[in-house]
C-alpha positions as a Markdown table, in Angstrom:
| # | Residue | x | y | z |
|---|---|---|---|---|
| 1 | Met | -41.6 | 47.5 | -17.0 |
| 2 | Ser | -38.6 | 45.3 | -17.8 |
| 3 | Pro | -38.0 | 46.8 | -21.3 |
| 4 | Leu | -38.2 | 50.2 | -19.8 |
| 5 | Ala | -35.6 | 49.1 | -17.2 |
| 6 | Val | -33.3 | 47.9 | -20.0 |
| 7 | Ile | -33.6 | 51.2 | -21.8 |
| 8 | Ala | -33.0 | 53.1 | -18.6 |
| 9 | Cys | -29.9 | 51.0 | -17.9 |
| 10 | Gly | -28.6 | 51.7 | -21.4 |
| 11 | Ala | -29.2 | 55.5 | -20.8 |
| 12 | Val | -27.4 | 55.4 | -17.5 |
| 13 | Leu | -24.4 | 53.5 | -19.0 |
| 14 | Ala | -24.3 | 55.9 | -21.9 |
| 15 | Ala | -24.0 | 58.8 | -19.5 |
| 16 | Gly | -21.4 | 56.9 | -17.4 |
| 17 | Leu | -19.1 | 56.1 | -20.3 |
| 18 | Gly | -18.0 | 59.7 | -20.6 |
| 19 | Asp | -14.5 | 59.8 | -22.1 |
| 20 | Asp | -13.7 | 56.4 | -20.8 |
| 21 | Glu | -13.6 | 53.4 | -23.2 |
| 22 | Ala | -15.8 | 51.2 | -21.1 |
| 23 | Val | -17.4 | 50.6 | -17.7 |
| 24 | Thr | -16.4 | 47.3 | -16.1 |
| 25 | Ala | -17.6 | 45.2 | -13.1 |
| 26 | Tyr | -16.7 | 41.9 | -11.4 |
| 27 | Asp | -13.0 | 42.1 | -12.4 |
| 28 | Gly | -13.9 | 42.8 | -16.0 |
| 29 | Leu | -16.4 | 39.9 | -16.4 |
| 30 | Leu | -19.0 | 42.4 | -17.3 |
| 31 | Arg | -18.1 | 45.2 | -19.6 |
| 32 | Ala | -20.2 | 48.0 | -21.1 |
| 33 | Asp | -18.8 | 49.9 | -24.0 |
| 34 | Ala | -20.5 | 51.9 | -26.7 |
| 35 | Leu | -21.6 | 48.8 | -28.6 |
| 36 | Thr | -23.1 | 47.4 | -25.5 |
| 37 | Val | -25.1 | 50.5 | -24.8 |
| 38 | Trp | -26.3 | 50.7 | -28.4 |
| 39 | Leu | -27.6 | 47.1 | -28.3 |
| 40 | Leu | -29.2 | 47.5 | -24.9 |
| 41 | Leu | -31.2 | 50.5 | -26.3 |
| 42 | Val | -32.2 | 48.4 | -29.3 |
| 43 | Val | -33.2 | 45.4 | -27.2 |
| 44 | Gly | -35.2 | 47.6 | -24.8 |
| 45 | Ala | -37.0 | 49.4 | -27.6 |
| 46 | Val | -37.9 | 46.2 | -29.5 |
| 47 | Ala | -38.9 | 44.5 | -26.2 |
| 48 | Leu | -41.1 | 47.4 | -25.3 |
| 49 | Ile | -43.1 | 47.0 | -28.5 |
| 50 | Ala | -43.3 | 43.2 | -28.1 |
| 51 | Cys | -44.2 | 43.2 | -24.4 |
| 52 | Ala | -46.8 | 46.1 | -24.7 |
| 53 | Thr | -48.7 | 44.2 | -27.5 |
| 54 | Ala | -48.4 | 40.8 | -25.8 |
| 55 | Pro | -51.5 | 41.1 | -23.4 |
| 56 | Ser | -53.9 | 41.7 | -26.3 |
| 57 | Tyr | -52.3 | 39.0 | -28.4 |
| 58 | Leu | -52.5 | 36.5 | -25.5 |
| 59 | Ala | -56.2 | 37.4 | -25.0 |
| 60 | Gly | -56.8 | 36.5 | -28.7 |
| 61 | Glu | -54.9 | 33.2 | -28.1 |
| 62 | Arg | -57.1 | 32.4 | -25.1 |
| 63 | Thr | -60.2 | 33.1 | -27.2 |
| 64 | Ala | -58.9 | 30.8 | -29.9 |
| 65 | Gly | -58.2 | 28.1 | -27.4 |
| 66 | His | -54.4 | 28.1 | -27.8 |
| 67 | Ala | -53.6 | 29.5 | -24.3 |
| 68 | Asp | -54.9 | 29.5 | -20.7 |
| 69 | Ala | -53.9 | 31.2 | -17.5 |
| 70 | Arg | -51.1 | 28.8 | -16.7 |
| 71 | Ser | -49.5 | 29.0 | -20.2 |
| 72 | Thr | -49.8 | 32.8 | -20.1 |
| 73 | Ala | -47.9 | 32.9 | -16.9 |
| 74 | Val | -45.2 | 30.6 | -18.3 |
| 75 | Phe | -45.0 | 32.7 | -21.4 |
| 76 | His | -44.3 | 35.9 | -19.4 |
| 77 | Ala | -41.7 | 34.2 | -17.3 |
| 78 | Leu | -39.9 | 32.8 | -20.3 |
| 79 | Val | -39.9 | 36.2 | -22.0 |
| 80 | Gln | -38.2 | 37.8 | -19.0 |
| 81 | Ala | -35.6 | 35.0 | -19.0 |
| 82 | Phe | -35.1 | 35.6 | -22.8 |
| 83 | Leu | -34.5 | 39.3 | -22.2 |
| 84 | Ala | -32.1 | 38.4 | -19.3 |
| 85 | Ala | -30.1 | 36.0 | -21.5 |
| 86 | Met | -29.8 | 38.6 | -24.3 |
| 87 | Gly | -28.7 | 41.2 | -21.8 |
| 88 | Leu | -26.0 | 39.0 | -20.5 |
| 89 | Ala | -24.8 | 38.2 | -24.0 |
| 90 | Val | -24.5 | 41.9 | -24.7 |
| 91 | Ile | -22.7 | 43.0 | -21.5 |
| 92 | Thr | -20.2 | 40.2 | -20.9 |
| 93 | Ala | -16.5 | 40.6 | -21.9 |
| 94 | Asn | -15.9 | 36.9 | -21.5 |
| 95 | Leu | -16.3 | 34.8 | -24.6 |
| 96 | Gly | -17.2 | 31.7 | -22.6 |
| 97 | Val | -20.0 | 33.5 | -20.8 |
| 98 | Leu | -21.1 | 34.9 | -24.2 |
| 99 | Trp | -21.4 | 31.4 | -25.5 |
| 100 | Val | -23.4 | 30.3 | -22.4 |
| 101 | Ala | -25.8 | 33.3 | -22.8 |
| 102 | Val | -26.4 | 32.6 | -26.5 |
| 103 | Glu | -27.1 | 29.0 | -25.7 |
| 104 | Ala | -29.5 | 30.1 | -23.0 |
| 105 | Thr | -31.5 | 32.0 | -25.5 |
| 106 | Thr | -31.9 | 28.8 | -27.5 |
| 107 | Ile | -33.2 | 26.9 | -24.5 |
| 108 | Val | -35.7 | 29.6 | -23.5 |
| 109 | Thr | -37.0 | 30.4 | -26.9 |
| 110 | Ala | -37.5 | 26.7 | -27.8 |
| 111 | Phe | -40.3 | 26.6 | -25.3 |
| 112 | Leu | -41.7 | 29.9 | -26.6 |
| 113 | Val | -41.7 | 28.7 | -30.2 |
| 114 | Gly | -43.7 | 25.7 | -29.1 |
| 115 | His | -46.0 | 27.8 | -26.9 |
| 116 | Arg | -49.2 | 27.0 | -28.9 |
| 117 | Asn | -48.6 | 23.3 | -28.5 |
| 118 | Thr | -49.7 | 22.4 | -32.0 |
| 119 | Arg | -48.1 | 19.8 | -34.2 |
| 120 | Ser | -46.5 | 22.5 | -36.4 |
| 121 | Ser | -45.2 | 24.6 | -33.5 |
| 122 | Val | -43.7 | 21.6 | -31.7 |
| 123 | Glu | -42.1 | 20.5 | -34.9 |
| 124 | Ala | -40.7 | 24.0 | -35.4 |
| 125 | Ala | -39.4 | 24.0 | -31.8 |
| 126 | Trp | -37.5 | 20.7 | -32.3 |
| 127 | Lys | -36.1 | 21.9 | -35.6 |
| 128 | Tyr | -34.9 | 25.1 | -33.9 |
| 129 | Val | -33.3 | 23.2 | -31.1 |
| 130 | Val | -31.5 | 20.7 | -33.3 |
| 131 | Ile | -30.1 | 23.2 | -35.9 |
| 132 | Cys | -29.2 | 25.9 | -33.4 |
| 133 | Ser | -27.6 | 23.4 | -31.0 |
| 134 | Ala | -25.4 | 22.1 | -33.9 |
| 135 | Gly | -24.4 | 25.7 | -34.6 |
| 136 | Ile | -23.7 | 26.5 | -31.0 |
| 137 | Ala | -21.6 | 23.3 | -30.8 |
| 138 | Leu | -19.5 | 24.6 | -33.6 |
| 139 | Ala | -19.2 | 28.0 | -31.8 |
| 140 | Phe | -18.1 | 26.1 | -28.7 |
| 141 | Leu | -15.4 | 24.3 | -30.5 |
| 142 | Gly | -14.2 | 27.5 | -32.1 |
| 143 | Thr | -14.2 | 29.2 | -28.6 |
| 144 | Val | -12.1 | 26.3 | -27.3 |
| 145 | Leu | -9.6 | 26.8 | -30.1 |
| 146 | Val | -9.3 | 30.5 | -29.5 |
| 147 | Tyr | -8.7 | 29.8 | -25.8 |
| 148 | Tyr | -6.0 | 27.3 | -26.8 |
| 149 | Ala | -4.3 | 29.8 | -29.1 |
| 150 | Ala | -4.5 | 32.4 | -26.3 |
| 151 | Arg | -2.9 | 30.1 | -23.7 |
| 152 | Gln | -0.2 | 29.1 | -26.1 |
| 153 | Ala | 0.5 | 32.8 | -26.7 |
| 154 | Gly | 1.1 | 33.2 | -22.9 |
| 155 | Val | -2.2 | 34.9 | -22.0 |
| 156 | Pro | -3.0 | 34.1 | -18.4 |
| 157 | Glu | -5.8 | 31.6 | -17.8 |
| 158 | Ala | -8.1 | 34.2 | -16.2 |
| 159 | Tyr | -7.9 | 36.4 | -19.3 |
| 160 | Ala | -7.7 | 33.8 | -22.1 |
| 161 | Leu | -11.3 | 34.4 | -23.1 |
| 162 | Asp | -11.4 | 38.1 | -22.3 |
| 163 | Trp | -12.0 | 39.6 | -25.7 |
| 164 | Pro | -10.4 | 43.1 | -25.0 |
| 165 | Thr | -7.2 | 41.2 | -23.9 |
| 166 | Leu | -7.3 | 39.0 | -26.9 |
| 167 | Val | -7.6 | 42.0 | -29.2 |
| 168 | Asp | -4.6 | 43.6 | -27.5 |
| 169 | Arg | -2.5 | 40.4 | -27.8 |
| 170 | Ala | -3.9 | 39.1 | -31.1 |
| 171 | Asp | -0.5 | 39.4 | -32.9 |
| 172 | Arg | 0.8 | 36.6 | -30.6 |
| 173 | Leu | -2.0 | 34.1 | -31.5 |
| 174 | Asp | -1.1 | 31.1 | -33.7 |
| 175 | Pro | -2.5 | 32.0 | -37.1 |
| 176 | Ala | -3.5 | 28.4 | -38.1 |
| 177 | Val | -5.4 | 27.7 | -34.9 |
| 178 | Thr | -7.0 | 31.2 | -34.9 |
| 179 | Arg | -8.1 | 30.8 | -38.5 |
| 180 | Leu | -9.9 | 27.5 | -37.8 |
| 181 | Gly | -11.4 | 28.8 | -34.5 |
| 182 | Ile | -12.8 | 32.0 | -36.1 |
| 183 | Ala | -14.3 | 30.0 | -39.0 |
| 184 | Leu | -16.1 | 27.7 | -36.6 |
| 185 | Val | -17.3 | 30.6 | -34.5 |
| 186 | Ile | -18.7 | 32.5 | -37.5 |
| 187 | Leu | -20.5 | 29.4 | -38.7 |
| 188 | Gly | -21.8 | 28.6 | -35.3 |
| 189 | Phe | -23.1 | 32.1 | -34.3 |
| 190 | Gly | -24.1 | 32.6 | -37.9 |
| 191 | Ala | -26.7 | 29.8 | -37.3 |
| 192 | Lys | -28.3 | 31.9 | -34.6 |
| 193 | Ala | -28.1 | 35.0 | -36.8 |
| 194 | Gly | -30.0 | 33.2 | -39.6 |
| 195 | Leu | -27.1 | 33.1 | -42.0 |
| 196 | Val | -26.5 | 30.3 | -44.6 |
| 197 | Pro | -25.8 | 27.4 | -44.2 |
| 198 | Leu | -27.4 | 26.7 | -40.8 |
| 199 | His | -30.5 | 28.9 | -41.4 |
| 200 | Ala | -33.3 | 26.4 | -41.9 |
| 201 | Trp | -34.7 | 26.8 | -38.4 |
| 202 | Leu | -35.6 | 30.5 | -38.9 |
| 203 | Pro | -38.7 | 30.5 | -41.2 |
| 204 | Asp | -40.3 | 27.7 | -39.2 |
| 205 | Ala | -39.6 | 29.1 | -35.8 |
| 206 | His | -40.6 | 32.7 | -36.7 |
| 207 | Ser | -43.8 | 31.6 | -38.3 |
| 208 | Gln | -44.9 | 29.3 | -35.5 |
| 209 | Ala | -43.8 | 31.4 | -32.4 |
| 210 | Pro | -46.3 | 33.8 | -30.8 |
| 211 | Ala | -46.1 | 37.2 | -32.6 |
| 212 | Pro | -44.4 | 39.0 | -29.7 |
| 213 | Val | -41.8 | 36.3 | -29.5 |
| 214 | Ser | -41.2 | 36.4 | -33.3 |
| 215 | Ala | -40.7 | 40.2 | -32.9 |
| 216 | Leu | -38.0 | 39.6 | -30.3 |
| 217 | Met | -36.3 | 36.8 | -32.2 |
| 218 | Ser | -36.3 | 38.6 | -35.5 |
| 219 | Gly | -35.8 | 42.1 | -34.1 |
| 220 | Val | -33.0 | 41.5 | -31.6 |
| 221 | Leu | -32.0 | 37.9 | -31.1 |
| 222 | Leu | -30.5 | 37.6 | -34.6 |
| 223 | Ser | -28.6 | 40.9 | -34.0 |
| 224 | Val | -27.3 | 39.9 | -30.6 |
| 225 | Ala | -26.0 | 36.6 | -32.1 |
| 226 | Phe | -24.3 | 38.6 | -34.9 |
| 227 | Thr | -22.7 | 40.9 | -32.3 |
| 228 | Ala | -20.8 | 37.8 | -31.1 |
| 229 | Ile | -19.4 | 37.5 | -34.6 |
| 230 | Leu | -18.4 | 41.2 | -34.5 |
| 231 | Arg | -16.5 | 40.7 | -31.2 |
| 232 | Tyr | -14.6 | 37.8 | -32.7 |
| 233 | Arg | -14.0 | 39.7 | -35.9 |
| 234 | Ser | -12.0 | 42.3 | -33.9 |
| 235 | Ile | -9.7 | 39.5 | -32.7 |
| 236 | Ala | -9.4 | 37.9 | -36.1 |
| 237 | Asp | -8.6 | 41.1 | -38.0 |
| 238 | Ala | -5.9 | 42.0 | -35.5 |
| 239 | Ala | -4.4 | 38.4 | -35.7 |
| 240 | Leu | -5.0 | 37.5 | -39.4 |
| 241 | Gly | -5.7 | 40.8 | -41.2 |
| 242 | Thr | -9.0 | 41.8 | -42.6 |
| 243 | Gly | -9.1 | 39.6 | -45.7 |
| 244 | Tyr | -9.9 | 36.4 | -44.0 |
| 245 | Thr | -13.1 | 37.4 | -42.2 |
| 246 | Arg | -14.1 | 39.6 | -45.2 |
| 247 | Ala | -14.1 | 36.6 | -47.5 |
| 248 | Leu | -16.1 | 34.5 | -45.1 |
| 249 | Leu | -18.7 | 37.1 | -44.3 |
| 250 | Thr | -19.1 | 38.2 | -47.9 |
| 251 | Gly | -19.7 | 34.6 | -49.0 |
| 252 | Met | -22.3 | 34.0 | -46.3 |
| 253 | Ala | -24.0 | 37.3 | -46.9 |
| 254 | Leu | -24.4 | 36.8 | -50.7 |
| 255 | Leu | -25.6 | 33.2 | -50.2 |
| 256 | Thr | -28.1 | 34.3 | -47.6 |
| 257 | Leu | -29.4 | 37.0 | -49.9 |
| 258 | Val | -29.7 | 34.6 | -52.8 |
| 259 | Leu | -31.7 | 32.1 | -50.8 |
| 260 | Ala | -33.9 | 34.8 | -49.1 |
| 261 | Ala | -34.7 | 36.4 | -52.5 |
| 262 | Ala | -35.6 | 33.1 | -54.1 |
| 263 | Leu | -37.8 | 32.0 | -51.3 |
| 264 | Leu | -39.6 | 35.3 | -51.0 |
| 265 | Leu | -40.6 | 35.0 | -54.7 |
| 266 | Ala | -42.4 | 31.7 | -53.9 |
| 267 | Gln | -43.8 | 32.6 | -50.4 |
| 268 | Arg | -47.5 | 32.3 | -49.7 |
| 269 | Asp | -47.5 | 32.7 | -45.8 |
| 270 | Tyr | -47.1 | 36.3 | -44.5 |
| 271 | Lys | -45.3 | 35.2 | -41.3 |
| 272 | Arg | -42.8 | 33.1 | -43.2 |
| 273 | Met | -42.5 | 36.1 | -45.6 |
| 274 | Leu | -41.4 | 38.3 | -42.7 |
| 275 | Ala | -39.0 | 35.5 | -41.6 |
| 276 | Tyr | -37.3 | 35.4 | -45.0 |
| 277 | Ser | -37.1 | 39.2 | -44.9 |
| 278 | Ser | -35.1 | 38.8 | -41.7 |
| 279 | Met | -32.6 | 36.6 | -43.5 |
| 280 | Glu | -32.4 | 39.2 | -46.3 |
| 281 | His | -31.6 | 42.0 | -43.8 |
| 282 | Met | -29.1 | 39.8 | -41.8 |
| 283 | Gly | -27.4 | 39.2 | -45.2 |
| 284 | Leu | -27.1 | 43.0 | -45.6 |
| 285 | Ile | -25.7 | 43.4 | -42.1 |
| 286 | Ser | -23.2 | 40.6 | -42.8 |
| 287 | Leu | -22.1 | 42.4 | -46.0 |
| 288 | Gly | -21.7 | 45.6 | -44.0 |
| 289 | Ala | -19.5 | 43.8 | -41.5 |
| 290 | Ala | -17.5 | 42.3 | -44.4 |
| 291 | Ile | -16.8 | 45.7 | -45.8 |
| 292 | Gly | -15.6 | 46.8 | -42.4 |
| 293 | Thr | -14.9 | 50.5 | -43.0 |
| 294 | Pro | -16.0 | 53.1 | -40.4 |
| 295 | Leu | -19.0 | 54.1 | -42.6 |
| 296 | Ala | -20.0 | 50.4 | -43.1 |
| 297 | Arg | -19.8 | 49.7 | -39.4 |
| 298 | Ala | -21.9 | 52.7 | -38.5 |
| 299 | Ala | -24.4 | 51.8 | -41.2 |
| 300 | Leu | -24.8 | 48.2 | -40.1 |
| 301 | Leu | -25.4 | 49.3 | -36.5 |
| 302 | Leu | -28.0 | 51.7 | -37.7 |
| 303 | His | -29.5 | 48.9 | -39.8 |
| 304 | Ile | -29.7 | 46.7 | -36.7 |
| 305 | Ala | -31.8 | 49.4 | -34.9 |
| 306 | Gly | -34.0 | 50.2 | -37.9 |
| 307 | His | -34.6 | 46.5 | -38.7 |
| 308 | Gly | -35.4 | 45.6 | -35.1 |
| 309 | Leu | -38.0 | 48.4 | -34.8 |
| 310 | Ala | -39.7 | 47.8 | -38.2 |
| 311 | Lys | -39.7 | 44.0 | -37.8 |
| 312 | Ala | -41.2 | 44.2 | -34.3 |
| 313 | Val | -44.1 | 46.3 | -35.6 |
| 314 | Ala | -44.6 | 44.0 | -38.6 |
| 315 | Phe | -44.6 | 40.8 | -36.5 |
| 316 | Cys | -46.8 | 42.2 | -33.8 |
| 317 | Ala | -49.3 | 43.5 | -36.4 |
| 318 | Ser | -49.2 | 40.0 | -38.1 |
| 319 | Gly | -50.3 | 38.4 | -34.8 |
| 320 | His | -53.4 | 40.5 | -34.7 |
| 321 | Ile | -54.1 | 39.9 | -38.4 |
| 322 | Leu | -54.0 | 36.2 | -37.7 |
| 323 | His | -56.6 | 36.6 | -34.9 |
| 324 | Leu | -58.7 | 38.8 | -37.2 |
| 325 | Thr | -58.6 | 36.6 | -40.3 |
| 326 | Gly | -57.9 | 33.2 | -38.9 |
| 327 | Thr | -55.2 | 32.5 | -41.5 |
| 328 | Thr | -51.6 | 33.2 | -42.3 |
| 329 | Arg | -52.1 | 32.6 | -46.0 |
| 330 | Ile | -51.4 | 35.8 | -48.0 |
| 331 | Gly | -54.0 | 34.9 | -50.6 |
| 332 | Arg | -56.8 | 34.9 | -48.0 |
| 333 | Val | -56.1 | 38.3 | -46.6 |
| 334 | Arg | -57.5 | 41.3 | -48.5 |
| 335 | Gly | -58.4 | 44.9 | -47.8 |
| 336 | Leu | -56.8 | 45.3 | -44.4 |
| 337 | Leu | -56.8 | 49.1 | -44.6 |
| 338 | Ala | -60.6 | 49.0 | -45.2 |
| 339 | Arg | -61.4 | 46.5 | -42.5 |
| 340 | Ala | -58.8 | 47.3 | -39.8 |
| 341 | Pro | -57.2 | 50.7 | -40.6 |
| 342 | Val | -54.6 | 50.7 | -37.8 |
| 343 | Leu | -53.4 | 47.1 | -38.5 |
| 344 | Gly | -53.3 | 47.7 | -42.2 |
| 345 | Ala | -51.4 | 50.9 | -41.9 |
| 346 | Ala | -49.0 | 49.4 | -39.3 |
| 347 | Leu | -48.2 | 46.4 | -41.6 |
| 348 | Gly | -47.9 | 48.5 | -44.7 |
| 349 | Leu | -45.6 | 51.1 | -43.2 |
| 350 | Ala | -43.5 | 48.5 | -41.4 |
| 351 | Val | -43.0 | 46.7 | -44.7 |
| 352 | Ala | -42.2 | 50.0 | -46.4 |
| 353 | Ala | -39.6 | 50.6 | -43.8 |
| 354 | Leu | -38.1 | 47.1 | -44.4 |
| 355 | Leu | -38.1 | 47.9 | -48.1 |
| 356 | Gly | -35.9 | 50.9 | -47.4 |
| 357 | Phe | -38.2 | 53.7 | -48.2 |
| 358 | Pro | -37.3 | 57.1 | -46.7 |
| 359 | Pro | -37.7 | 58.6 | -44.2 |
| 360 | Phe | -37.2 | 55.3 | -42.4 |
| 361 | Ser | -33.7 | 54.5 | -41.1 |
| 362 | Leu | -33.1 | 51.5 | -43.3 |
| 363 | Phe | -32.9 | 53.8 | -46.3 |
| 364 | Ala | -30.0 | 55.6 | -44.7 |
| 365 | Ser | -28.3 | 52.5 | -43.5 |
| 366 | Glu | -28.6 | 50.6 | -46.8 |
| 367 | Leu | -27.3 | 53.7 | -48.6 |
| 368 | Gly | -24.3 | 53.8 | -46.2 |
| 369 | Ile | -23.5 | 50.1 | -46.8 |
| 370 | Val | -23.6 | 50.6 | -50.6 |
| 371 | Arg | -21.4 | 53.7 | -50.5 |
| 372 | Ala | -18.9 | 52.1 | -48.2 |
| 373 | Gly | -18.8 | 49.0 | -50.4 |
| 374 | Phe | -18.0 | 50.9 | -53.5 |
| 375 | Ala | -15.4 | 53.0 | -51.7 |
| 376 | Ala | -13.7 | 49.9 | -50.3 |
| 377 | Gly | -13.4 | 48.3 | -53.7 |
| 378 | Met | -16.2 | 45.7 | -53.2 |
| 379 | Gly | -18.4 | 47.1 | -55.9 |
| 380 | Trp | -19.0 | 43.6 | -57.4 |
| 381 | Ala | -20.4 | 42.2 | -54.1 |
| 382 | Val | -22.5 | 45.3 | -53.5 |
| 383 | Ser | -23.9 | 45.1 | -57.1 |
| 384 | Val | -24.9 | 41.5 | -56.7 |
| 385 | Ala | -26.4 | 42.3 | -53.3 |
| 386 | Leu | -28.4 | 45.2 | -54.8 |
| 387 | Leu | -29.8 | 43.0 | -57.5 |
| 388 | Leu | -30.9 | 40.4 | -55.0 |
| 389 | Val | -32.4 | 43.1 | -52.7 |
| 390 | Leu | -34.4 | 44.4 | -55.7 |
| 391 | Ile | -35.9 | 40.9 | -56.2 |
| 392 | Ala | -36.8 | 40.7 | -52.5 |
| 393 | Phe | -38.2 | 44.3 | -52.8 |
| 394 | Ala | -40.5 | 43.3 | -55.6 |
| 395 | Ala | -41.7 | 40.1 | -53.8 |
| 396 | Leu | -42.4 | 41.9 | -50.5 |
| 397 | Ala | -44.1 | 44.9 | -52.1 |
| 398 | Leu | -46.4 | 42.8 | -54.3 |
| 399 | Arg | -47.6 | 40.5 | -51.6 |
| 400 | Thr | -48.0 | 43.2 | -48.9 |
| 401 | Ser | -50.0 | 45.4 | -51.3 |
| 402 | Arg | -52.4 | 42.6 | -52.0 |
| 403 | Met | -53.0 | 42.2 | -48.3 |
| 404 | Val | -53.3 | 45.8 | -47.4 |
| 405 | Leu | -55.0 | 47.5 | -50.4 |
| 406 | Gly | -58.4 | 47.1 | -52.0 |
| 407 | Pro | -61.9 | 46.7 | -50.5 |
| 408 | Ala | -62.7 | 44.6 | -47.5 |
| 409 | Pro | -63.8 | 41.1 | -48.3 |
| 410 | Ala | -67.5 | 40.8 | -49.1 |
| 411 | Ala | -68.0 | 38.0 | -46.7 |
| 412 | Pro | -65.3 | 38.0 | -44.1 |
| 413 | Ala | -64.9 | 35.2 | -41.6 |
| 414 | Ala | -66.2 | 37.7 | -39.0 |
| 415 | Pro | -68.1 | 40.9 | -39.7 |
| 416 | Ala | -66.0 | 44.0 | -39.8 |
| 417 | Thr | -66.4 | 46.0 | -36.6 |
| 418 | Pro | -64.5 | 48.8 | -34.8 |
| 419 | Gly | -63.1 | 45.9 | -32.7 |
| 420 | Asp | -61.2 | 44.6 | -35.7 |
| 421 | Asp | -58.4 | 46.9 | -34.9 |
| 422 | Pro | -56.4 | 46.1 | -31.7 |
| 423 | Pro | -57.2 | 48.0 | -28.5 |
| 424 | Thr | -55.7 | 51.4 | -27.8 |
| 425 | Gly | -53.0 | 49.9 | -25.5 |
| 426 | Thr | -51.7 | 47.9 | -28.5 |
| 427 | Lys | -51.9 | 50.7 | -31.1 |
| 428 | Trp | -49.4 | 53.0 | -29.4 |
| 429 | Pro | -46.4 | 50.6 | -29.4 |
| 430 | Leu | -46.9 | 50.1 | -33.1 |
| 431 | Val | -47.1 | 53.8 | -33.8 |
| 432 | Leu | -44.1 | 54.5 | -31.5 |
| 433 | Gly | -42.0 | 51.8 | -33.2 |
| 434 | Leu | -42.7 | 53.3 | -36.6 |
| 435 | Ala | -42.1 | 56.8 | -35.4 |
| 436 | Ala | -38.7 | 55.8 | -33.8 |
| 437 | Cys | -37.6 | 54.1 | -37.0 |
| 438 | Ala | -38.5 | 57.2 | -39.1 |
| 439 | Ala | -36.8 | 59.5 | -36.5 |
| 440 | Leu | -33.6 | 57.5 | -36.8 |
| 441 | Gly | -33.8 | 57.9 | -40.6 |
| 442 | Ile | -34.0 | 61.7 | -40.4 |
| 443 | Ala | -31.4 | 62.3 | -37.7 |
| 444 | Thr | -29.7 | 60.2 | -35.0 |
| 445 | Gly | -29.6 | 63.3 | -32.7 |
| 446 | Pro | -28.2 | 62.5 | -29.3 |
| 447 | Leu | -27.3 | 59.0 | -30.4 |
| 448 | Thr | -24.9 | 60.2 | -33.1 |
| 449 | Asp | -21.8 | 60.1 | -30.9 |
| 450 | Leu | -22.9 | 56.8 | -29.4 |
| 451 | Leu | -23.3 | 55.3 | -32.9 |
| 452 | His | -19.9 | 56.3 | -34.0 |
| 453 | Asp | -18.2 | 55.2 | -30.8 |
| 454 | Ala | -19.9 | 51.8 | -31.2 |
| 455 | Ala | -18.7 | 51.6 | -34.8 |
| 456 | Arg | -15.1 | 52.2 | -33.5 |
| 457 | Thr | -15.5 | 49.6 | -30.8 |
| 458 | Ile | -15.9 | 46.8 | -33.4 |
| 459 | Gly | -13.1 | 48.2 | -35.6 |
| 460 | Gly | -10.3 | 46.3 | -33.8 |
| 461 | Arg | -7.1 | 48.1 | -33.1 |
């Protein structure tokens, strides 16, 4: 019910925006603009897939001895807290509250990553906490510097961290202090977004977390963290010009793509494969933000939605594949379409969407980023990115085809039965997620105006 409530709130806010720029509450502490609404809808849609598949996944965990009634109740409570923290990060206009909300997601998801209480999951949780806390510390220092620059520029204390106010008065900010603060913020929140150099937590956390949690972390947490960078970029571009953040984001994007492509070539674990795929797509989103034209901004927001839906389906399917086969090793999974048609089709189509095949929305969004890059004179960066994406494409396609295609194993760990596929209550979220991703690739329909308004919101002045 909570993901449906998030979607409903997004719809109500979208209707309430009308011709106004934003809806505010609590003296401007909470602020809903078009970008807020777009992200609320994405968070709600991805959470709906994750939460709807969670009961059958947890039933499999109990059967495998990795969960009991108490841990299941804790799991559900933490998931609700996770959604609340992401919602707060999206709707606040105060950069200090934004930092607190992103830090809250770290605390909550650390317990979710270690939910299975195995040596590997606990190690991944600690690694996640240490690296992300280091990143968040950098973001905190950057936030303090931006606050200092605002106070020195005469911005009242109550509004020194209000990002619309900072965008309006950005020309008064001290350039040197602002430059340092923005660099720290991009590095800090970039850690939560899975961007180089503070990315090392992502493959371990995504591979060890329960599948619905991996779906939420990859599908929306990374994007919510990157939204913080987009908010700060509006300030930086107004204060420093577009060149500074463009150089930073381009460098981080290309380095992230290089690393993701290289590690995908050597990957032997399908959950880690999906995690490195998330890094690849965050690199593309970062490149779209670096380009910064209206087309690039609209394309990156569409990419956020398409990636969230496809990755949620892929991770939720991978959780049931783990229960079916008892392994996350790619080499030990064969003939999924023959053994479990729904699971095999869901994983195959989700990866096809992530590879950018039409009609899925990632085809349109990647095409938009490429067109915008060449039009903005960044053809060299886009060309390098396309080469790296091609390498990742080949690695993902080869490994997924080996898992999905071919006959069922002659002697599977458990005999193939109709129960190899998940129950009906789990099938419809996977189908719905793929259908929504394909629908966005064909036409954005009633979301078209919202998408373009959201793109203008992150365009600065």
